[in-house]
C-alpha positions in Angstrom: 170.4 69.5 118.4 169.4 73.1 117.6 168.9 75.9 120.1 165.1 75.9 119.8 162.9 72.9 120.3 161.7 71.3 117.1 158.0 70.4 117.1 155.4 68.8 114.8 151.7 69.9 115.5 148.8 67.7 114.5 145.2 68.9 114.6 142.3 68.4 112.3 141.1 72.0 112.9 143.0 74.3 110.5 142.2 77.4 112.6 143.6 75.6 115.8 146.7 74.6 113.8 147.3 78.1 112.5 146.9 79.8 115.9 149.0 77.1 117.6 151.9 77.2 115.2 152.0 81.0 115.1 152.1 81.2 118.9 154.8 78.6 119.1 156.9 80.3 116.5 156.6 83.6 118.4 157.9 81.7 121.5 161.1 80.4 120.0 159.7 77.0 119.1 160.5 75.7 115.6 157.4 74.2 114.0 159.0 71.7 111.5 155.7 70.1 110.4 151.9 70.3 110.5 149.3 67.6 109.9 145.6 66.9 110.3 145.4 63.2 111.2 147.2 60.3 112.9 148.7 59.0 109.6 150.3 62.3 108.8 151.5 62.5 112.4 153.5 59.3 112.0 154.8 60.3 108.5 155.9 63.7 109.9 157.5 62.2 112.9 159.6 59.9 110.6 160.5 62.7 108.3 161.5 65.3 110.9 162.4 63.4 114.1 161.1 66.4 116.2 161.9 67.0 119.8 158.2 67.0 120.6 155.0 65.9 118.9 151.8 67.8 119.8 148.9 65.6 118.8 145.1 66.3 119.0 143.3 63.3 120.4 139.9 63.5 118.6 140.4 63.5 114.8 138.4 61.7 112.1 139.7 58.4 110.7 143.1 58.2 112.4 143.1 59.7 115.8 145.6 60.6 118.5 145.6 57.0 119.8 146.7 55.8 116.4 149.4 58.5 116.2 150.7 57.8 119.7 150.8 54.0 119.2 152.5 54.2 115.8 155.0 56.9 116.7 156.1 55.0 119.7 156.4 51.8 117.6 158.9 53.8 115.4 160.8 55.3 118.4 159.9 54.2 121.9 161.6 57.4 123.3 159.5 59.8 121.2 158.0 62.7 123.2 154.3 62.8 122.3 152.0 65.4 124.1 148.3 64.7 123.6 145.8 67.6 123.4 142.2 66.8 124.2 138.9 68.5 125.0 137.6 68.3 128.5 135.4 65.3 127.7 138.7 63.5 127.0 139.9 64.0 130.5 138.9 60.4 131.4 141.4 59.2 128.8 144.4 60.9 130.5 145.5 57.9 132.7 145.2 55.5 129.7 147.2 57.9 127.4 150.0 58.3 130.0 150.1 54.5 130.4 150.4 54.1 126.6 153.4 56.4 126.6 152.3 60.0 126.2 154.6 62.3 128.1 151.7 64.7 129.0 148.0 65.3 128.3 146.9 68.9 128.0 143.2 69.9 128.1 141.4 72.3 125.7 140.7 75.1 125.8 144.5 75.1 125.7 146.7 77.3 127.8 149.3 78.2 125.1 151.8 79.4 127.7 151.6 76.0 129.4 152.2 74.3 126.1 155.4 76.3 125.6 156.5 75.4 129.2 155.9 71.7 128.5 157.8 71.8 125.2 160.7 73.6 126.8 160.9 71.2 129.8 160.9 68.2 127.5 163.6 69.9 125.3 165.8 70.6 128.4 165.5 67.0 129.6 166.4 65.7 126.2 169.5 68.0 126.0 170.6 66.9 129.4 170.3 63.2 128.5 172.4 63.8 125.4 175.4 65.4 127.2 
């Protein structure tokens, strides 16, 4: 395990993806993959085995539900954080029940995202000792 958390970011909005990844990189998070739909999320998870997956909920064709279900089918211990717009708030209990470790609301507080990633990373490191 490296010294920085390894993260894959999935969002169908290229501008969101760019801002997100740049901010994470500036905050000592290694972005090892980027994708724009649920299928790419699963593929990137399998390729990179990241510490944390950040997955947008509302995406065309294959959404965050698809990504969450299929990533957890590959590894039931995967750490998937779902990012959703305010109207998705009603989905939070369902997403947590399905296995998401956290659900963050847009507009996203980037500092909170970094805190969530670092907390998950610390927990994973403690479990591996």
